[in-house]
C-alpha positions in Angstrom: 113.9 2.3 181.4 111.9 1.9 178.2 112.8 4.3 175.5 110.2 6.9 174.8 110.1 7.6 171.2 110.9 11.3 170.5 107.9 13.2 169.5 108.5 14.6 166.1 109.1 18.3 166.4 107.0 20.5 164.1 108.9 23.5 162.9 107.0 26.5 161.9 108.8 26.5 158.6 107.4 23.2 157.7 103.9 24.3 156.9 103.8 22.7 153.5 105.8 22.0 150.6 107.6 25.2 149.5 108.0 25.5 145.7 111.3 26.9 144.8 111.1 28.7 141.5 113.3 27.4 138.9 116.4 29.2 138.2 115.9 32.0 135.6 112.2 32.4 136.3 110.5 35.0 138.3 107.5 34.4 140.5 104.3 35.5 138.7 102.8 38.6 140.0 99.2 38.1 141.2 96.8 39.8 139.0 94.1 41.9 140.5 90.6 40.6 140.3 88.6 42.7 137.9 85.6 44.4 139.5 83.1 47.1 138.7 84.7 50.4 137.6 83.6 53.2 139.9 83.0 56.7 138.7 86.1 57.9 140.6 88.4 55.5 138.7 89.8 57.4 135.8 90.0 55.8 132.4 93.5 55.4 130.9 94.5 58.5 129.0 91.9 60.8 130.5 92.6 63.4 133.2 91.4 62.8 136.7 88.1 64.5 137.0 88.1 67.2 139.7 85.6 69.5 141.2 83.8 71.5 138.6 85.6 74.9 138.1 83.4 77.9 138.4 82.8 79.7 135.1 84.9 82.8 134.7 82.9 86.0 135.2 81.6 87.5 132.0 83.8 90.4 130.9 82.0 93.5 130.3 82.8 95.0 126.9 82.7 98.7 126.5 80.5 99.7 123.6 82.3 101.2 120.7 82.0 104.9 120.6 79.7 106.2 118.0 81.1 108.7 115.5 79.1 111.4 117.2 80.9 110.7 120.4 84.4 111.0 119.0 86.2 114.3 119.3 86.1 116.2 116.1 89.3 118.0 115.3 87.4 121.2 114.5 88.0 124.7 115.8 86.7 125.0 119.3 83.8 127.5 119.5 85.0 128.9 122.8 88.5 129.7 121.7 89.8 133.2 122.6 89.4 136.0 120.1 92.6 136.8 118.2 94.6 139.9 119.0 93.6 142.8 116.9 95.9 145.3 115.4 94.8 148.2 113.3 97.2 150.1 111.0 95.5 153.4 109.8 95.7 153.8 106.1 93.6 155.4 103.3 91.9 153.0 100.9 94.6 153.7 98.2 97.4 152.9 100.6 95.9 149.9 102.5 97.6 147.4 100.2 101.0 148.9 100.8 100.4 149.0 104.5 99.4 145.3 104.4 102.6 144.4 102.5 104.7 146.3 105.0 103.0 144.4 107.9 103.8 141.1 106.2 107.4 142.0 105.8 107.6 142.8 109.6 106.0 139.5 110.4 108.5 137.6 108.3 111.4 139.6 109.8 110.2 138.8 113.3 110.4 135.0 112.6 106.8 134.2 111.4 106.8 131.4 108.9 105.4 132.4 105.5 102.7 129.6 105.7 101.3 131.3 108.9 100.1 134.3 107.0 96.9 134.9 105.0 96.4 138.3 103.3 92.9 139.4 102.2 91.8 142.4 100.2 88.3 144.0 100.2 88.9 145.7 96.9 91.2 144.9 94.0 93.2 141.7 94.0 96.8 141.8 95.2 99.1 141.6 92.2 100.4 138.2 93.2 96.9 136.8 93.4 96.1 138.2 90.0 99.2 136.7 88.5 98.6 133.2 89.9 94.9 133.1 89.0 96.0 133.6 85.4 97.3 130.0 85.5 93.9 128.8 86.6 92.1 128.5 89.9 93.3 124.9 90.4 97.0 125.9 90.5 96.1 129.0 92.6 94.3 127.0 95.3 96.8 124.3 95.3 99.3 126.8 96.6 96.9 127.7 99.4 96.4 124.0 100.4 100.2 123.5 100.4 100.3 126.0 103.3 104.1 126.8 102.8 103.9 130.4 101.6 102.0 133.6 102.2 98.7 133.4 100.5 96.8 136.4 98.9 93.0 136.4 98.2 90.2 138.8 97.8 86.8 139.0 99.7 85.5 136.1 97.7 88.4 133.8 98.9 87.4 134.1 102.5 84.7 131.3 102.3 87.4 128.8 100.9 90.5 130.0 102.8 91.5 127.9 105.8 92.5 129.2 109.3 95.9 130.6 109.7 97.8 132.0 112.8 97.9 135.5 111.2 95.4 137.1 109.0 96.1 140.6 107.4 93.2 142.5 105.8 93.8 145.5 103.4 90.6 147.5 103.4 91.3 148.8 99.9 87.8 149.2 98.8 84.2 148.8 100.3 82.0 148.2 97.2 78.7 146.4 98.1 79.7 146.2 101.7 82.9 144.1 101.1 84.5 145.2 104.4 81.4 144.3 106.4 81.6 140.8 104.9 85.3 140.2 105.0 86.4 141.6 108.4 84.1 139.3 110.6 85.1 136.3 108.6 88.8 137.2 108.7 88.5 137.4 112.5 87.2 133.8 112.5 90.0 132.7 110.3 92.8 134.3 112.4 94.1 131.9 115.2 96.3 134.4 117.0 96.6 137.8 115.3 94.4 139.9 113.0 95.9 142.9 111.4 93.6 145.3 109.5 95.0 148.1 107.4 92.5 150.8 106.4 90.3 153.6 107.6 89.9 153.3 111.4 86.2 154.5 111.2 85.3 151.8 108.8 87.1 149.1 110.8 85.5 150.3 114.1 82.0 150.3 112.6 82.4 146.7 111.5 84.4 145.1 114.3 83.6 147.5 117.1 87.4 147.7 117.8 87.1 151.0 119.6 90.0 152.6 117.8 
């Protein structure tokens, strides 16, 4: 039989010359083909744009209170009237009765700075003595508020409120009692003690005594 030449067998691996990279070299990485940059493609170094965030709601700021709206640390007009205590005494003995009332207050635990003593006639000896050093020194002791303070009818317009006010009706010249007693009731925060003639006190304060 004649010999049939063998057909050359084509192997799938023999599709062309295969280049083997030289030792020590790496195959080059194919570079991407540059194309148009879309808007969705971020630029290096910039954050990826996302959906627009809604603006935060505007915060309402409360208007600053005007000075008229702020509470004023003044004496409330609707505060209760102080307790009234009347100690009957003649005009000549009203000052002694007032001093006795002060002694009882201090013995009961009242602080000296809680007490204001007013006279409708002559000054208390303590006030007359302190005024001899000048009104500035006299009123400085009142403002310090750490001791019993004595004043006459004219002092009521400058004296500050205190828990207890004691009034000695030791004179009534030019209607001093009518001027002093209502003002003393306004200055007394808790207790008003009036030493003097009950008829005079009742006519001014309507105390019903």
